[in-house]
C-alpha positions as CSV (number, residue, x, y, z in Angstrom):
1,M,-129.2,-15.4,-22.3
2,D,-133.0,-15.9,-22.0
3,I,-134.3,-13.7,-24.9
4,D,-137.9,-14.8,-24.2
5,A,-137.9,-13.4,-20.8
6,L,-137.2,-9.9,-22.1
7,W,-140.2,-9.8,-24.4
8,E,-143.4,-8.0,-23.7
9,Y,-145.4,-8.8,-27.1
10,A,-148.1,-6.5,-26.1
11,D,-145.8,-3.6,-26.0
12,P,-143.0,-3.8,-28.5
13,A,-141.7,-0.3,-27.5
14,V,-140.9,-1.7,-24.0
15,S,-139.4,-4.7,-25.2
16,E,-137.1,-2.7,-27.4
17,S,-135.9,-0.7,-24.3
18,R,-135.2,-3.9,-22.7
19,F,-133.1,-5.2,-25.6
20,V,-131.3,-2.2,-25.9
21,Q,-130.3,-2.2,-22.2
22,A,-129.2,-5.7,-22.5
23,L,-126.9,-4.9,-25.3
24,N,-124.6,-3.0,-23.0
25,E,-124.4,-6.4,-20.8
26,T,-123.5,-8.6,-23.6
27,S,-121.1,-9.4,-26.3
28,G,-120.5,-11.7,-29.3
29,D,-123.3,-13.7,-30.7
30,D,-125.5,-12.5,-27.7
31,Q,-125.5,-9.1,-28.8
32,L,-126.4,-10.0,-32.4
33,E,-129.3,-12.2,-31.1
34,L,-130.4,-9.0,-29.2
35,L,-130.1,-7.1,-32.6
36,S,-132.4,-9.5,-34.3
37,Q,-135.0,-8.9,-31.5
38,I,-134.7,-5.2,-31.8
39,A,-135.5,-5.5,-35.5
40,R,-138.7,-7.5,-34.6
41,T,-140.0,-4.8,-32.4
42,F,-140.0,-2.5,-35.2
43,S,-141.9,-5.2,-37.2
44,L,-144.4,-5.6,-34.9
45,R,-145.0,-2.0,-35.0
46,G,-145.6,-2.1,-38.8
47,R,-142.4,-0.1,-39.1
48,F,-141.1,-2.5,-41.8
49,A,-138.2,-0.1,-43.4
50,E,-136.6,0.3,-40.1
51,A,-136.8,-3.4,-39.2
52,H,-135.0,-4.1,-42.5
53,E,-132.4,-1.5,-41.6
54,R,-131.6,-3.2,-38.3
55,L,-131.5,-6.5,-40.0
56,D,-129.2,-5.0,-42.7
57,Q,-126.7,-4.1,-39.9
58,L,-127.0,-7.6,-38.3
59,E,-126.5,-9.3,-41.7
60,A,-123.1,-7.5,-42.2
61,Q,-121.9,-9.3,-39.0
62,L,-123.1,-12.6,-39.7
63,P,-119.9,-13.9,-41.6
64,V,-118.2,-14.1,-38.3
65,A,-121.1,-15.2,-36.1
66,G,-122.3,-18.4,-34.8
67,E,-125.2,-20.4,-36.2
68,R,-127.7,-19.4,-33.6
69,P,-127.8,-15.6,-34.6
70,K,-128.0,-16.7,-38.3
71,V,-131.0,-18.5,-37.5
72,R,-132.5,-15.6,-35.5
73,Y,-131.6,-13.4,-38.6
74,Y,-133.5,-15.6,-41.0
75,L,-136.5,-15.8,-38.6
76,E,-136.8,-12.0,-38.2
77,R,-136.0,-11.1,-41.9
78,G,-139.0,-13.6,-42.7
79,R,-141.3,-12.2,-39.9
80,T,-140.7,-8.7,-41.3
81,H,-141.6,-9.9,-44.9
82,N,-144.7,-11.8,-43.7
83,S,-146.0,-9.1,-41.8
84,A,-145.5,-6.8,-44.8
85,G,-147.6,-9.4,-46.9
86,E,-144.3,-10.4,-48.9
87,L,-145.1,-14.0,-48.6
88,E,-142.6,-15.4,-51.1
89,M,-139.8,-13.8,-49.5
90,A,-141.0,-14.6,-46.0
91,R,-141.0,-18.2,-47.0
92,Y,-137.7,-18.2,-48.3
93,F,-136.2,-17.0,-45.0
94,F,-138.3,-19.1,-42.8
95,S,-137.0,-22.0,-45.0
96,Q,-133.4,-21.1,-44.3
97,A,-134.0,-20.9,-40.7
98,W,-135.8,-24.3,-40.5
99,K,-132.8,-25.9,-42.3
100,L,-130.0,-24.1,-40.3
101,A,-131.8,-24.7,-36.9
102,S,-132.6,-28.3,-37.7
103,Q,-128.9,-29.1,-38.8
104,A,-127.5,-27.2,-35.6
105,G,-129.9,-28.8,-33.2
106,F,-131.7,-25.4,-32.1
107,V,-134.9,-27.4,-31.6
108,G,-136.7,-24.3,-30.2
109,L,-135.9,-22.1,-33.1
110,A,-136.5,-25.0,-35.7
111,V,-140.1,-25.2,-34.3
112,D,-140.6,-21.5,-34.3
113,A,-139.4,-21.6,-38.3
114,A,-142.0,-24.6,-38.9
115,H,-144.6,-22.4,-36.8
116,M,-143.9,-19.3,-39.1
117,L,-143.9,-21.4,-42.3
118,A,-147.2,-22.7,-41.7
119,I,-148.5,-19.2,-40.8
120,S,-147.2,-17.9,-44.2
121,Y,-149.1,-20.7,-46.2
122,G,-152.5,-19.5,-44.9
123,S,-155.1,-22.4,-44.9
124,D,-153.7,-24.7,-47.6
125,Q,-152.1,-28.1,-47.3
126,Q,-148.4,-26.9,-47.0
127,A,-149.8,-25.0,-43.6
128,L,-151.1,-28.3,-42.2
129,S,-148.1,-30.3,-43.2
130,W,-145.8,-27.5,-41.6
131,N,-147.9,-27.3,-38.5
132,Q,-147.6,-31.0,-38.2
133,Q,-143.8,-31.1,-38.4
134,G,-143.5,-28.3,-35.9
135,L,-145.8,-30.4,-33.5
136,E,-144.2,-33.6,-33.9
137,L,-140.6,-31.9,-33.1
138,A,-141.9,-29.9,-30.2
139,R,-143.6,-32.8,-28.6
140,S,-140.5,-34.9,-28.9
141,S,-138.5,-32.2,-27.1
142,D,-138.0,-30.7,-23.7
143,D,-136.9,-27.4,-25.2
144,P,-138.8,-24.8,-23.3
145,K,-139.2,-22.7,-26.5
146,A,-140.4,-25.7,-28.5
147,Q,-142.9,-26.6,-25.7
148,A,-144.3,-23.1,-25.6
149,L,-145.3,-23.0,-29.2
150,I,-147.3,-26.0,-28.9
151,P,-150.7,-24.4,-27.9
152,A,-150.3,-21.9,-30.9
153,M,-149.6,-24.4,-33.3
154,L,-152.7,-26.3,-32.3
155,N,-154.6,-23.3,-32.5
156,N,-153.4,-22.4,-36.0
157,A,-153.8,-25.8,-37.3
158,A,-157.4,-25.6,-36.1
159,W,-158.2,-22.8,-37.9
160,D,-156.6,-24.0,-40.9
161,L,-158.9,-26.9,-40.9
162,H,-161.9,-24.8,-40.0
163,E,-161.0,-22.4,-43.1
164,R,-161.3,-25.6,-45.2
165,G,-164.5,-26.5,-43.8
166,E,-163.2,-29.5,-41.9
167,F,-165.1,-28.7,-38.7
168,A,-165.1,-32.0,-36.8
169,E,-161.5,-32.0,-37.0
170,A,-160.8,-28.5,-36.1
171,L,-162.8,-28.8,-33.1
172,A,-160.5,-31.7,-31.9
173,L,-157.6,-29.3,-32.3
174,F,-159.2,-26.6,-30.7
175,K,-160.0,-28.6,-27.5
176,E,-156.5,-29.8,-27.6
177,A,-155.2,-26.1,-27.7
178,E,-157.6,-25.4,-24.8
179,Q,-155.9,-28.2,-22.6
180,A,-152.6,-27.1,-23.6
181,W,-153.3,-23.6,-22.4
182,L,-154.9,-24.9,-19.1
183,Q,-151.8,-26.9,-18.4
184,R,-149.9,-23.7,-18.9
185,E,-152.1,-21.7,-16.6
186,R,-152.5,-18.7,-19.1
187,P,-156.1,-17.1,-18.1
188,R,-156.4,-14.8,-21.3
189,Q,-155.3,-17.6,-23.7
190,I,-157.7,-20.1,-22.0
191,Q,-160.4,-17.6,-22.8
192,I,-159.6,-17.4,-26.5
193,A,-159.4,-20.8,-26.6
194,R,-162.8,-21.5,-25.3
195,W,-164.1,-18.9,-27.6
196,S,-162.4,-20.9,-30.6
197,V,-164.3,-24.1,-29.2
198,A,-167.5,-22.6,-29.3
199,R,-167.0,-20.8,-32.6
200,C,-166.3,-24.1,-34.1
201,L,-169.5,-25.6,-32.5
202,R,-171.5,-22.9,-34.2
203,S,-169.9,-24.0,-37.6
204,L,-171.0,-27.7,-36.7
205,G,-174.5,-26.2,-35.9
206,D,-174.5,-26.9,-32.4
207,Y,-176.0,-23.7,-31.4
208,Q,-177.1,-24.5,-28.1
209,S,-173.8,-25.7,-27.0
210,A,-171.9,-22.8,-28.6
211,L,-174.3,-20.3,-27.1
212,A,-173.9,-21.8,-23.6
213,L,-170.1,-21.7,-23.9
214,Q,-170.2,-18.0,-25.1
215,Q,-172.6,-16.9,-22.2
216,A,-170.3,-18.5,-19.6
217,L,-167.5,-16.7,-21.1
218,A,-169.2,-13.2,-21.3
219,D,-169.9,-13.8,-17.5
220,E,-166.4,-14.6,-16.7
221,L,-164.9,-11.7,-18.7
222,Q,-167.6,-9.3,-17.2
223,A,-166.2,-10.4,-13.8
224,A,-162.8,-9.6,-14.8
225,G,-163.8,-6.3,-16.1
226,I,-162.9,-7.2,-19.9
227,T,-165.2,-6.2,-22.8
228,D,-164.7,-8.6,-25.8
229,G,-166.8,-7.7,-28.9
230,Y,-166.2,-11.1,-30.4
231,V,-167.9,-12.8,-27.7
232,F,-171.0,-10.6,-28.1
233,E,-171.1,-11.2,-31.7
234,E,-171.0,-14.9,-31.0
235,I,-173.9,-14.8,-28.7
236,G,-176.0,-12.9,-31.1
237,E,-175.0,-15.1,-34.1
238,N,-176.1,-18.2,-32.1
239,L,-179.3,-16.5,-30.7
240,A,-180.2,-15.7,-34.5
241,A,-179.2,-19.2,-35.8
242,L,-181.9,-20.4,-33.0
243,G,-184.4,-17.9,-34.5
244,E,-184.2,-15.6,-31.5
245,H,-183.6,-12.4,-33.5
246,E,-184.9,-9.9,-31.1
247,A,-183.1,-11.3,-28.3
248,A,-179.8,-11.3,-30.6
249,K,-180.0,-7.6,-31.3
250,P,-178.6,-6.2,-27.9
251,Y,-175.7,-8.5,-28.4
252,F,-175.1,-7.2,-32.0
253,E,-175.1,-3.8,-30.6
254,Q,-172.7,-4.5,-27.7
255,A,-170.4,-6.2,-30.3
256,Y,-170.7,-3.1,-32.7
257,H,-169.9,-0.6,-30.1
258,A,-166.9,-2.7,-28.7
259,L,-165.2,-3.7,-31.9
260,A,-165.6,-0.1,-33.5
261,Q,-162.9,0.8,-30.8
262,D,-160.8,-1.8,-32.1
263,Q,-158.4,0.0,-34.8
264,W,-157.4,-3.4,-36.7
265,F,-161.0,-4.5,-37.0
266,V,-162.3,-1.1,-38.4
267,Q,-159.6,-1.1,-41.0
268,N,-159.8,-4.9,-41.9
269,E,-163.5,-5.7,-41.3
270,A,-165.5,-2.6,-42.3
271,A,-168.2,-4.7,-43.7
272,R,-168.7,-7.0,-40.9
273,L,-168.6,-3.8,-38.6
274,L,-171.6,-2.4,-40.8
275,N,-173.4,-5.7,-40.6
276,L,-173.3,-5.9,-36.9
277,N,-174.8,-2.3,-36.8
278,I,-177.7,-3.3,-39.3
279,R,-178.2,-6.5,-37.3
280,A,-178.5,-4.5,-34.1
281,G,-181.3,-2.6,-35.7
282,K,-179.5,0.6,-35.8
283,A,-178.8,0.9,-39.5
């Protein structure tokens, strides 16, 4: 059963309906794996209590289950704790998933566990170490799930290095992630990867190169009918860094209007949003 093919990560509710339908067509361990993914759809929607309820139901059946549903259980219990900010609990379950998946030879799930452990550790050395372990395992395997996680792990490792101020090292990984997405022909991920390369160039003080990349990206997105406030913000930042403050203002204004529509940004980046409005000359 290809569980990943049933996922629509941008729409957890649609994914849930697919998993529920698939339950009627499966049995045994396959059903238990599906239950773990149904729990994940609730976690992705921030409905953590409901996610844990379903994981409790799955946990009660694990004594008679095979190893794979157990790994899935550990991963999804960990992801639910991680999304709720309960990092110690998340790491415990991710570690259990890593150990069991490694022992059982489930390479894709082991890479997933390493990937999640890295996320749970933020930007400290433990995150870099787990990303490295995951990447080494994925690159040595032809497991589709392991291979699919390579670009995300490269991107995460790059941001970890960026947060530590190791910009040159981060840039190399951002470029590697871009190439990985290009190989997989994923347009939106390629665009995000290019944005990340340009953002890192700004951190390195190469404002002209960063600006050129962001402007090209803005043109590409406009042609596709996509509005991206983060791109506008970066164009403004680079123009301002080059001393072109008046030219930067319209981009800060566009960034403000676009990002003000983003619920997550409004809730988590209120100061940054206010700063955009000020730099646009509107406040």
